C-alpha positions, 0 to 999 in steps of 0.5 A: 492537473492530470498527473501525466506530466507532474511539474514539481516546483519547490524552491530551496527556501520553502524547505527551510522556512514556512514548511511547518506553518504551511501544513498547519494551515491546511490541517486547520482547514481539514479539522474545521470541516470535521474531517478528522472526526471518528466514523464509528457507525461506518467502521463498526458495520465493517468490523461486524461484517468482516468475520461474518463474511469469512464465516459465510465463505467457509460455510459455503466452501464446506457445503460445495464440497470437493469440486472444481467449482471451489475455484470460484470460492477461492476468488471470492475469498481472495477479495474478502481477505484483501478487503479485510486487510484494507480494514486492518490498515485503517485500524493500524493508522488509528482511523477507527478508535481513539484508543491506540490499544483498541486499534492495535488489537483490531489490527491483530485480529483482522490481520493475523487471525483473519488474513494471515498477515502479521500486524507487527511486521506490517507496522514496522515496515509501513511506519518507515514508509510513511515517514519518508516516502520514496526516500533512498535508504529510508523507505523500505517500499523502494527496496524490493527483493525482486523488482528494482524501482530505483537505479540504486537497487538495479545496480545491486543486481546479484544472480543471473536470474535476478538480472534477467527478471529486472531487465524484463520487469516491466513485462513481468510486473503484473505476473509477479504480483501473483506471488505477493500473497505467498510473500506476505504470509512468509514475511509475516511468519519470518517476522514473528519468529525472528529476534527483535522487539515485537509487541504481543509476539505470542498473540501474533504467533497464536493467531497466525498459527490458528489462521494458517494451520487451521485454514490448510487443514480445512482445505485438505479435509474438504478437497482432494489434493489436486483441487486443494492445491489449485484452490490455494494457488487461485486464492493466494495468487488473486489475493496477492495480485489484488493487494499489489494493484491496490498499492502499486499506483501510490508511489511507484513512478513518482520522484525518488528523494536523495537521502540527504535532502530535506523537505518540509512535511507537506511537500515530502508527502504530496510530491511523492504520492499519486492519487487515482481518480474514480467514483465510489466503486473505485474507492471501495475496491481500493480501500481508500488507497486511491486518495494517497496524498490525503492519506499521507498528509492525514494518516488517521483520517477515517477512510470515508472522509478522504474523498471530501478532503481531496478537493480541499487539499488539491486547491490548497496545493495549487495555491501554494505551488505544490504539484498535486498528482492525480491520474486515472487508474489505467494511466497510473498502471501505465506510468508504473510499468513504463517507469520500472521498465526503464529502471530495469533496463539500466536508465539511471536518470529515469526522471529529469529531476533537478532535485539533486542537481539544483541542491534543493529544488524539485524540477520537472519530474516527468514520468517516462513516455 
């Protein structure tokens, strides 16, 4: 199916019986095809390339000097930092090494030291998202500070400014993403200095301080103040925008699950996720996040195997009457924008979703036209 009108049909009995065995059968097929095997050559190449790419960009930055041409350097750095963040995402999901400790430290080095994003903050947030995608009260990714992606969030409008933004959020969605880079850095700093359990707190604080302070010092040493602020604006803006457009198609505009509804693992991950069709260039550009269904079913699957797993998962879901949603890239953005626009305008029933009405069945879930 093309995903433009995903019809999700899950009977109540499927959520109570047979769910575990249904996933186990699929997992065995994936395992038998070797798609959970590590890809050390692939990842070591990327791990070596990541610091070399950053070092090269910074050397070019110093060599070019105080000129407005540095805005092109800022754009390149935004792309490099986003690609490194994707690699850190892979490590955090244990896709690279067998050792959890090795994966953790790689995530900290890539995230905190090279990109300026706290691994501990991201892990805490992202783990909850994977456990309950699009579930009310459980998924932090549907409880955003500015954009409302559920009717419940929209109903909590606070200030007049927030109310105005949410009423126009379909139009403002992509411009707001330009602020996402600054938000990611701020959230990371807030997490490492706040109370609460955080493993390797001092390592994260040290790496974030080196990355952020050292980066700012270098920028203002090489560039005059006006060009420096423009450079930082372009780099942070494009970094946040790139991160946002890579993650936005994954779940926004898919059915939202009531907090008290129980679904088996297969349906909980597949029905709330959306894949984005494309070739290998899109795979590289989106860091494998375009295979969101497969990633949610098998978080530790190495990124290169997601493309091979997709047709297996799609066929399996088809055989078990589980909707497998897949659309083109531009279609995915259109669905997201139309959906959040309707939420922002106060439409409570954005989907026709008998999930709650039938007490256990997900019925026609039709993205807004």
